[in-house]
TORPA-4810 file (N, C-alpha, C, O; in nm, 3 decimals):
<nodes>
NODE_1_0.110_-0.075_0.043_-0.016_0.018_0.024_0.088_0.108_-0.004_0.204_0.092_0.034_M
NODE_2_0.022_0.260_-0.110_0.138_0.345_-0.104_0.092_0.405_0.039_-0.012_0.410_0.103_P
NODE_3_0.278_0.464_0.059_0.224_0.565_0.175_0.111_0.705_0.148_0.051_0.747_0.048_T
NODE_4_0.121_0.753_0.309_0.055_0.894_0.252_0.139_0.941_0.257_0.113_1.025_0.343_L
NODE_5_0.273_0.963_0.217_0.343_1.109_0.102_0.310_1.055_-0.078_0.263_1.111_-0.177_E
NODE_6_0.358_0.936_-0.050_0.332_0.860_-0.174_0.156_0.906_-0.281_0.124_0.953_-0.390_E
NODE_7_0.084_0.843_-0.136_-0.069_0.895_-0.205_0.002_1.093_-0.250_0.064_1.118_-0.354_R
NODE_8_-0.008_1.126_-0.217_-0.054_1.318_-0.157_0.059_1.326_-0.255_0.057_1.449_-0.263_I
NODE_9_0.150_1.294_-0.331_0.233_1.347_-0.406_0.199_1.256_-0.593_0.275_1.284_-0.686_Q
NODE_10_0.126_1.192_-0.607_0.018_1.114_-0.669_-0.091_1.231_-0.666_-0.090_1.294_-0.772_R
NODE_11_-0.135_1.252_-0.623_-0.257_1.326_-0.628_-0.261_1.508_-0.657_-0.363_1.572_-0.682_I
NODE_12_-0.134_1.557_-0.648_-0.035_1.674_-0.648_-0.022_1.718_-0.822_-0.061_1.820_-0.878_E
NODE_13_0.063_1.568_-0.892_0.098_1.559_-1.010_-0.026_1.480_-1.072_-0.004_1.460_-1.191_D
NODE_14_-0.136_1.434_-1.035_-0.256_1.411_-1.173_-0.340_1.616_-1.176_-0.347_1.677_-1.282_E
NODE_15_-0.387_1.677_-1.046_-0.351_1.789_-1.056_-0.267_1.893_-1.150_-0.312_1.976_-1.229_S
NODE_16_-0.117_1.858_-1.113_-0.032_1.974_-1.259_-0.106_1.914_-1.344_-0.220_1.957_-1.363_A
NODE_17_-0.055_1.793_-1.421_-0.096_1.725_-1.529_-0.285_1.746_-1.625_-0.336_1.714_-1.732_I
NODE_18_-0.325_1.819_-1.498_-0.492_1.789_-1.561_-0.485_1.999_-1.540_-0.576_2.067_-1.588_R
NODE_19_-0.393_2.049_-1.482_-0.393_2.149_-1.508_-0.261_2.212_-1.666_-0.243_2.319_-1.724_Q
NODE_20_-0.230_2.143_-1.671_-0.101_2.162_-1.763_-0.210_2.148_-1.941_-0.193_2.230_-2.031_L
NODE_21_-0.319_2.023_-1.955_-0.409_2.047_-2.035_-0.495_2.155_-2.073_-0.515_2.216_-2.178_V
NODE_22_-0.559_2.163_-1.896_-0.642_2.288_-1.938_-0.568_2.394_-1.979_-0.597_2.406_-2.098_A
NODE_23_-0.489_2.481_-1.950_-0.420_2.561_-1.969_-0.372_2.570_-2.138_-0.376_2.672_-2.206_R
NODE_24_-0.333_2.457_-2.175_-0.280_2.460_-2.332_-0.438_2.455_-2.415_-0.449_2.475_-2.536_F
NODE_25_-0.530_2.431_-2.342_-0.715_2.472_-2.415_-0.800_2.574_-2.403_-0.908_2.599_-2.457_A
NODE_26_-0.693_2.661_-2.277_-0.685_2.808_-2.302_-0.651_2.904_-2.363_-0.711_3.006_-2.396_D
NODE_27_-0.455_2.833_-2.395_-0.385_2.927_-2.492_-0.462_2.922_-2.609_-0.486_3.020_-2.680_I
NODE_28_-0.508_2.788_-2.630_-0.583_2.791_-2.771_-0.687_2.876_-2.806_-0.713_2.935_-2.911_C
NODE_29_-0.772_2.869_-2.636_-0.914_2.943_-2.697_-0.921_3.096_-2.715_-1.000_3.183_-2.754_T
NODE_30_-0.750_3.078_-2.650_-0.779_3.281_-2.608_-0.658_3.330_-2.745_-0.642_3.449_-2.772_H
NODE_31_-0.567_3.195_-2.831_-0.493_3.252_-2.937_-0.368_3.322_-2.858_-0.316_3.424_-2.902_G
NODE_32_-0.323_3.253_-2.731_-0.215_3.354_-2.702_-0.107_3.250_-2.688_-0.065_3.191_-2.588_D
NODE_33_-0.059_3.242_-2.865_0.093_3.150_-2.853_0.216_3.196_-2.823_0.321_3.133_-2.835_I
NODE_34_0.199_3.333_-2.773_0.307_3.323_-2.689_0.321_3.254_-2.577_0.432_3.203_-2.563_Q
NODE_35_0.219_3.232_-2.468_0.227_3.143_-2.368_0.220_2.993_-2.368_0.185_2.919_-2.275_A
NODE_36_0.264_2.957_-2.503_0.302_2.837_-2.577_0.409_2.776_-2.557_0.418_2.665_-2.609_F
NODE_37_0.482_2.808_-2.505_0.661_2.716_-2.522_0.719_2.675_-2.408_0.822_2.615_-2.376_P
NODE_38_0.539_2.766_-2.302_0.617_2.694_-2.096_0.543_2.592_-2.074_0.538_2.562_-1.954_K
NODE_39_0.452_2.492_-2.179_0.420_2.387_-2.179_0.456_2.285_-2.211_0.412_2.173_-2.186_L
NODE_40_0.568_2.330_-2.288_0.663_2.134_-2.362_0.816_2.187_-2.283_0.853_2.290_-2.227_W
NODE_41_0.904_1.996_-2.325_1.005_2.003_-2.263_1.089_2.099_-2.286_1.075_2.130_-2.404_V
NODE_42_1.154_2.150_-2.246_1.285_2.240_-2.298_1.416_2.193_-2.323_1.491_2.229_-2.415_S
NODE_43_1.439_2.104_-2.226_1.594_2.007_-2.211_1.562_1.865_-2.224_1.457_1.804_-2.241_H
NODE_44_1.677_1.834_-2.211_1.715_1.671_-2.253_1.662_1.633_-2.393_1.615_1.705_-2.481_G
NODE_45_1.687_1.483_-2.389_1.751_1.413_-2.555_1.661_1.433_-2.625_1.693_1.443_-2.743_D
NODE_46_1.535_1.446_-2.600_1.435_1.442_-2.705_1.333_1.582_-2.706_1.251_1.613_-2.621_N
NODE_47_1.350_1.619_-2.769_1.259_1.693_-2.840_1.134_1.683_-2.816_1.101_1.569_-2.782_K
NODE_48_1.002_1.802_-2.825_0.834_1.736_-2.812_0.822_1.785_-2.977_0.878_1.837_-3.073_P
NODE_49_0.728_1.736_-2.933_0.686_1.719_-3.054_0.485_1.661_-3.054_0.431_1.586_-2.972_M
NODE_50_0.400_1.751_-3.210_0.301_1.751_-3.149_0.197_1.742_-3.328_0.198_1.814_-3.428_W
NODE_51_0.145_1.653_-3.303_0.053_1.585_-3.440_-0.037_1.574_-3.447_-0.093_1.552_-3.339_T
NODE_52_-0.116_1.580_-3.556_-0.212_1.574_-3.545_-0.299_1.496_-3.673_-0.290_1.557_-3.780_L
NODE_53_-0.357_1.407_-3.676_-0.392_1.344_-3.766_-0.483_1.359_-3.889_-0.505_1.462_-3.954_T
NODE_54_-0.517_1.276_-3.903_-0.594_1.325_-4.144_-0.792_1.367_-4.027_-0.862_1.334_-3.931_E
NODE_55_-0.781_1.419_-4.093_-0.766_1.524_-4.231_-0.667_1.647_-4.226_-0.643_1.724_-4.318_P
NODE_56_-0.620_1.649_-4.115_-0.506_1.747_-4.140_-0.393_1.695_-4.070_-0.383_1.727_-3.951_F
NODE_57_-0.305_1.620_-4.121_-0.229_1.578_-4.138_-0.113_1.663_-4.089_-0.074_1.744_-4.173_A
NODE_58_-0.037_1.664_-3.951_0.108_1.726_-3.998_0.183_1.735_-3.833_0.117_1.740_-3.729_M
NODE_59_0.256_1.736_-3.837_0.381_1.783_-3.721_0.445_1.872_-3.682_0.495_1.950_-3.763_S
NODE_60_0.462_1.888_-3.546_0.607_1.980_-3.570_0.702_1.892_-3.453_0.665_1.798_-3.384_A
NODE_61_0.833_1.955_-3.458_0.911_1.897_-3.383_1.040_1.983_-3.298_1.150_2.025_-3.333_T
NODE_62_0.960_1.985_-3.168_1.111_2.130_-3.211_0.991_2.238_-3.106_0.870_2.246_-3.129_G
NODE_63_1.040_2.287_-3.030_0.970_2.410_-2.919_0.924_2.533_-3.075_0.812_2.584_-3.080_I
NODE_64_1.040_2.563_-3.195_0.992_2.622_-3.321_0.887_2.673_-3.436_0.825_2.767_-3.485_D
NODE_65_0.927_2.484_-3.440_0.791_2.413_-3.504_0.694_2.404_-3.442_0.600_2.468_-3.489_E
NODE_66_0.669_2.336_-3.329_0.537_2.384_-3.282_0.467_2.504_-3.259_0.345_2.498_-3.267_I
NODE_67_0.530_2.628_-3.227_0.510_2.746_-3.232_0.462_2.793_-3.361_0.349_2.837_-3.346_M
NODE_68_0.513_2.804_-3.515_0.499_2.760_-3.668_0.354_2.722_-3.654_0.253_2.787_-3.680_D
NODE_69_0.374_2.583_-3.601_0.205_2.485_-3.638_0.055_2.593_-3.528_-0.065_2.616_-3.543_M
NODE_70_0.178_2.633_-3.411_0.058_2.689_-3.320_-0.001_2.824_-3.398_-0.121_2.851_-3.393_A
NODE_71_0.070_2.884_-3.450_0.020_2.998_-3.510_-0.027_2.989_-3.708_-0.045_3.085_-3.782_R
NODE_72_-0.035_2.845_-3.742_-0.094_2.863_-3.889_-0.246_2.837_-3.809_-0.336_2.920_-3.825_K
NODE_73_-0.267_2.709_-3.719_-0.400_2.650_-3.702_-0.453_2.736_-3.585_-0.544_2.671_-3.534_L
NODE_74_-0.437_2.845_-3.525_-0.481_2.936_-3.441_-0.487_3.099_-3.515_-0.580_3.171_-3.480_R
NODE_75_-0.416_3.135_-3.585_-0.445_3.306_-3.582_-0.557_3.280_-3.735_-0.663_3.322_-3.687_N
NODE_76_-0.592_3.240_-3.875_-0.668_3.281_-3.924_-0.830_3.273_-3.883_-0.928_3.302_-3.951_P
NODE_77_-0.819_3.218_-3.734_-0.944_3.162_-3.680_-0.962_3.313_-3.644_-0.883_3.407_-3.631_R
NODE_78_-1.164_3.293_-3.630_-1.216_3.487_-3.627_-1.298_3.372_-3.409_-1.343_3.402_-3.299_D
NODE_79_-1.270_3.276_-3.474_-1.330_3.193_-3.382_-1.302_3.089_-3.345_-1.283_2.999_-3.428_F
NODE_80_-1.288_3.065_-3.202_-1.179_2.907_-3.217_-1.239_2.866_-3.041_-1.235_2.960_-2.961_F
NODE_81_-1.270_2.787_-3.012_-1.267_2.754_-2.862_-1.202_2.595_-2.878_-1.173_2.563_-2.993_V
NODE_82_-1.180_2.501_-2.777_-1.094_2.400_-2.698_-1.160_2.360_-2.553_-1.179_2.407_-2.441_Q
NODE_83_-1.179_2.247_-2.626_-1.298_2.175_-2.470_-1.235_2.048_-2.473_-1.247_1.953_-2.549_L
NODE_84_-1.133_2.077_-2.327_-1.122_1.889_-2.324_-1.305_1.894_-2.182_-1.379_1.972_-2.121_V
NODE_85_-1.272_1.716_-2.215_-1.438_1.670_-2.136_-1.392_1.573_-2.060_-1.400_1.607_-1.942_H
NODE_86_-1.352_1.479_-2.071_-1.246_1.386_-2.002_-1.143_1.371_-1.989_-1.081_1.424_-2.082_T
NODE_87_-1.045_1.296_-1.879_-0.907_1.188_-1.903_-0.897_1.076_-1.817_-0.962_1.020_-1.730_G
NODE_88_-0.795_1.067_-1.872_-0.771_0.971_-1.816_-0.603_0.954_-1.789_-0.546_0.972_-1.896_L
NODE_89_-0.504_0.924_-1.677_-0.354_0.982_-1.678_-0.314_0.789_-1.591_-0.358_0.707_-1.511_L
NODE_90_-0.211_0.813_-1.675_-0.150_0.738_-1.547_0.020_0.715_-1.586_0.104_0.686_-1.672_D
NODE_91_-0.024_0.771_-1.390_0.201_0.820_-1.380_0.242_0.736_-1.358_0.190_0.638_-1.304_I
NODE_92_0.390_0.757_-1.407_0.494_0.637_-1.342_0.600_0.762_-1.286_0.660_0.834_-1.366_N
NODE_93_0.610_0.775_-1.151_0.740_0.820_-1.101_0.751_0.991_-1.219_0.652_1.062_-1.237_G
NODE_94_0.875_1.015_-1.273_0.847_1.132_-1.364_0.793_1.119_-1.486_0.850_1.192_-1.568_D
NODE_95_0.705_1.053_-1.531_0.665_1.037_-1.653_0.505_0.973_-1.655_0.455_0.866_-1.618_H
NODE_96_0.469_1.055_-1.698_0.351_1.031_-1.758_0.296_0.970_-1.871_0.382_0.925_-1.946_A
NODE_97_0.116_0.942_-1.928_0.082_0.864_-2.054_-0.083_0.992_-2.028_-0.059_1.060_-1.928_T
NODE_98_-0.154_1.011_-2.058_-0.286_1.049_-2.053_-0.366_1.080_-2.139_-0.320_1.156_-2.225_G
NODE_99_-0.494_1.044_-2.153_-0.624_1.060_-2.257_-0.728_1.159_-2.283_-0.838_1.112_-2.256_R
NODE_100_-0.731_1.239_-2.312_-0.822_1.316_-2.328_-0.932_1.298_-2.443_-0.918_1.237_-2.548_W
NODE_101_-1.060_1.374_-2.392_-1.108_1.364_-2.473_-1.197_1.493_-2.540_-1.296_1.548_-2.492_I
NODE_102_-1.131_1.520_-2.659_-1.164_1.740_-2.665_-1.311_1.738_-2.758_-1.355_1.635_-2.809_M
NODE_103_-1.361_1.842_-2.766_-1.397_1.934_-2.908_-1.373_2.023_-2.941_-1.364_2.105_-2.849_H
NODE_104_-1.350_2.067_-3.054_-1.360_2.200_-3.067_-1.465_2.281_-3.213_-1.503_2.252_-3.326_E
NODE_105_-1.470_2.377_-3.129_-1.529_2.503_-3.334_-1.465_2.582_-3.277_-1.433_2.645_-3.176_V
NODE_106_-1.455_2.541_-3.452_-1.386_2.760_-3.523_-1.462_2.754_-3.635_-1.514_2.673_-3.712_G
NODE_107_-1.444_2.922_-3.608_-1.501_3.010_-3.743_-1.410_3.095_-3.810_-1.341_3.174_-3.746_K
NODE_108_-1.403_3.087_-3.916_-1.277_3.208_-4.021_-1.143_3.091_-4.052_-1.098_2.993_-3.993_G
NODE_109_-1.116_3.152_-4.160_-1.091_3.274_-4.190_-1.249_3.236_-4.278_-1.298_3.131_-4.319_P
NODE_110_-1.300_3.399_-4.281_-1.434_3.353_-4.386_-1.557_3.297_-4.349_-1.618_3.337_-4.249_G
NODE_111_-1.627_3.145_-4.472_-1.667_3.144_-4.431_-1.624_3.006_-4.417_-1.673_2.910_-4.476_E
NODE_112_-1.546_3.005_-4.349_-1.542_2.854_-4.317_-1.529_2.790_-4.122_-1.478_2.831_-4.018_V
NODE_113_-1.630_2.644_-4.179_-1.666_2.640_-3.986_-1.567_2.524_-3.966_-1.517_2.466_-4.061_Y
NODE_114_-1.547_2.498_-3.860_-1.441_2.333_-3.766_-1.557_2.327_-3.671_-1.578_2.380_-3.562_Y
NODE_115_-1.573_2.307_-3.689_-1.677_2.170_-3.536_-1.642_1.985_-3.556_-1.679_1.896_-3.633_N
NODE_116_-1.578_1.992_-3.471_-1.515_1.846_-3.409_-1.480_1.814_-3.294_-1.451_1.900_-3.210_N
NODE_117_-1.473_1.625_-3.257_-1.447_1.535_-3.163_-1.341_1.505_-3.215_-1.314_1.517_-3.334_F
NODE_118_-1.230_1.439_-3.085_-1.105_1.371_-3.139_-1.094_1.336_-2.969_-1.193_1.344_-2.897_A
NODE_119_-0.958_1.297_-2.919_-0.879_1.308_-2.825_-0.726_1.274_-2.889_-0.681_1.220_-2.990_F
NODE_120_-0.666_1.347_-2.752_-0.524_1.359_-2.722_-0.457_1.260_-2.663_-0.467_1.273_-2.541_Y
NODE_121_-0.393_1.167_-2.694_-0.307_1.102_-2.670_-0.128_1.180_-2.603_-0.047_1.242_-2.671_E
NODE_122_-0.119_1.147_-2.463_-0.060_1.284_-2.450_0.074_1.226_-2.363_0.044_1.128_-2.296_D
NODE_123_0.198_1.263_-2.353_0.329_1.232_-2.308_0.390_1.295_-2.214_0.445_1.377_-2.288_F
NODE_124_0.425_1.325_-2.109_0.413_1.390_-2.041_0.537_1.381_-1.961_0.573_1.263_-1.960_M
NODE_125_0.623_1.460_-1.890_0.793_1.488_-1.836_0.746_1.590_-1.706_0.672_1.688_-1.697_E
NODE_126_0.824_1.517_-1.618_0.797_1.596_-1.520_0.940_1.679_-1.443_0.987_1.628_-1.341_K
NODE_127_1.007_1.815_-1.501_1.173_1.845_-1.458_1.157_1.951_-1.369_1.052_2.011_-1.344_Q
NODE_128_1.271_1.968_-1.322_1.251_2.046_-1.195_1.139_2.068_-1.135_1.134_2.187_-1.102_D
NODE_129_1.006_1.986_-1.092_0.932_1.979_-1.029_0.787_2.014_-1.123_0.680_2.054_-1.077_G
NODE_130_0.810_1.995_-1.219_0.687_2.108_-1.277_0.681_2.002_-1.452_0.745_2.035_-1.551_K
NODE_131_0.613_1.909_-1.446_0.499_1.873_-1.561_0.516_1.958_-1.679_0.479_2.074_-1.698_W
NODE_132_0.567_1.894_-1.738_0.592_1.982_-2.003_0.507_1.850_-2.073_0.488_1.732_-2.043_Y
NODE_133_0.474_1.925_-2.162_0.375_1.783_-2.235_0.532_1.801_-2.355_0.574_1.899_-2.417_F
NODE_134_0.593_1.617_-2.342_0.704_1.565_-2.420_0.664_1.535_-2.597_0.754_1.528_-2.681_A
NODE_135_0.517_1.521_-2.631_0.461_1.447_-2.735_0.304_1.449_-2.658_0.260_1.399_-2.555_R
NODE_136_0.238_1.547_-2.780_0.094_1.544_-2.828_0.055_1.444_-2.927_0.152_1.406_-2.994_R
NODE_137_-0.050_1.392_-2.957_-0.096_1.292_-3.041_-0.238_1.338_-3.056_-0.314_1.288_-2.972_N
NODE_138_-0.307_1.444_-3.166_-0.374_1.470_-3.172_-0.483_1.402_-3.301_-0.469_1.427_-3.421_Y
NODE_139_-0.605_1.299_-3.236_-0.697_1.206_-3.315_-0.808_1.208_-3.338_-0.900_1.182_-3.261_K
NODE_140_-0.817_1.250_-3.484_-0.968_1.310_-3.479_-1.072_1.200_-3.536_-1.063_1.137_-3.641_Y
NODE_141_-1.193_1.194_-3.420_-1.282_1.074_-3.453_-1.381_1.141_-3.516_-1.486_1.078_-3.531_M
NODE_142_-1.375_1.267_-3.563_-1.553_1.360_-3.605_-1.532_1.538_-3.624_-1.488_1.632_-3.558_F
NODE_143_-1.605_1.506_-3.784_-1.546_1.656_-3.837_-1.639_1.699_-3.845_-1.729_1.627_-3.803_L
NODE_144_-1.662_1.774_-3.875_-1.830_1.867_-3.934_-1.790_2.014_-3.949_-1.787_2.094_-3.855_D
NODE_145_-1.742_2.058_-4.147_-1.691_2.203_-4.201_-1.857_2.286_-4.205_-1.878_2.407_-4.214_S
NODE_146_-1.971_2.161_-4.193_-2.070_2.251_-4.230_-2.144_2.428_-4.203_-2.209_2.421_-4.098_D
NODE_147_-2.151_2.534_-4.246_-2.215_2.579_-4.143_-2.291_2.613_-4.042_-2.402_2.561_-4.030_S
NODE_148_-2.259_2.680_-3.976_-2.331_2.697_-3.822_-2.425_2.870_-3.790_-2.381_2.971_-3.846_F
NODE_149_-2.541_2.880_-3.705_-2.532_3.005_-3.763_-2.498_3.069_-3.582_-2.466_2.988_-3.495_A
NODE_150_-2.508_3.197_-3.555_-2.503_3.173_-3.405_-2.406_3.402_-3.393_-2.305_3.399_-3.463_G
NODE_151_-2.421_3.521_-3.342_-2.336_3.530_-3.326_-2.186_3.589_-3.197_-2.183_3.578_-3.074_K
NODE_152_-2.072_3.653_-3.301_-1.963_3.656_-3.253_-1.921_3.731_-3.158_-1.922_3.850_-3.187_L
NODE_153_-1.875_3.699_-3.027_-1.902_3.763_-2.953_-1.724_3.786_-2.910_-1.684_3.874_-2.834_F
NODE_154_-1.644_3.696_-2.973_-1.542_3.655_-2.899_-1.426_3.813_-2.850_-1.334_3.809_-2.768_H
NODE_155_-1.467_3.922_-2.922_-1.357_4.002_-2.891_-1.423_4.041_-2.748_-1.377_4.024_-2.634_A
NODE_156_-1.532_4.091_-2.787_-1.558_4.134_-2.602_-1.570_4.088_-2.469_-1.600_4.139_-2.361_Q
NODE_157_-1.508_3.865_-2.551_-1.532_3.728_-2.393_-1.381_3.758_-2.401_-1.317_3.805_-2.306_A
NODE_158_-1.340_3.734_-2.498_-1.178_3.771_-2.438_-1.126_3.932_-2.339_-1.069_3.945_-2.230_V
NODE_159_-1.183_4.046_-2.453_-1.133_4.167_-2.348_-1.203_4.110_-2.166_-1.133_4.098_-2.065_A
NODE_160_-1.339_4.086_-2.175_-1.378_4.052_-2.018_-1.298_3.947_-1.940_-1.284_3.935_-1.819_S
NODE_161_-1.260_3.892_-2.017_-1.207_3.738_-1.938_-1.032_3.768_-1.958_-0.965_3.678_-2.008_L
NODE_162_-0.981_3.869_-1.926_-0.863_3.832_-1.879_-0.765_3.834_-1.751_-0.744_3.934_-1.683_Q
NODE_163_-0.710_3.711_-1.728_-0.690_3.633_-1.627_-0.550_3.660_-1.589_-0.481_3.582_-1.654_L
NODE_164_-0.490_3.718_-1.530_-0.312_3.655_-1.527_-0.268_3.542_-1.475_-0.279_3.515_-1.356_S
NODE_165_-0.209_3.459_-1.572_-0.159_3.321_-1.537_-0.064_3.334_-1.570_-0.015_3.388_-1.669_F
NODE_166_0.023_3.223_-1.390_0.168_3.258_-1.411_0.266_3.197_-1.473_0.378_3.248_-1.476_G
</nodes>
C-alpha cells in the first residue's frame, strides 16, 4: 500500500497534469500563442513533438516548429474554442501518459467552419518539479465543416476574461 506521502504526491502530480491540459486549451481558445513554449519540455535528449492526424495531418518537432504550427492553426480563426471533456492518466515517477476527449469549434477565415470531436494521447515529463508535454497526438474522430448560425462575441469575451496566469 502506498504511503501517505506517495498518495499526496500522486494527487499533486495529477492536479498539475490536469492544469497543464487546461492551460493548453485556454491558450488555444484565447490565441495566446506566445505562452505556448511554457507547456513543452525544454531540455533533455528528446525534442517535444505535436502531431495531428487526418484530415489535417501535420507534425512539429521542437519548440520553434510547434510555435509555427500553433500560429498556422490558430491565427486565421475569427473564433475558436477547445474543450477538454474527460481524461485518463497513468503516472509513473517523472513520466505520465494521458488520453483526453476533446471538442473544438471554430469559424474563419471567412465562411470556413470547424466542429470536431477528437482525443489527445499525451506523453508528459516532469522536469525541475513541473510537468510538461513531451508529445501530443491529436486524433480526429468526427469533423463537421457545415456552416452554423450564431453571433460572434469573441472580442468582447476575451477582453472581459483576461486573467493573469503565471
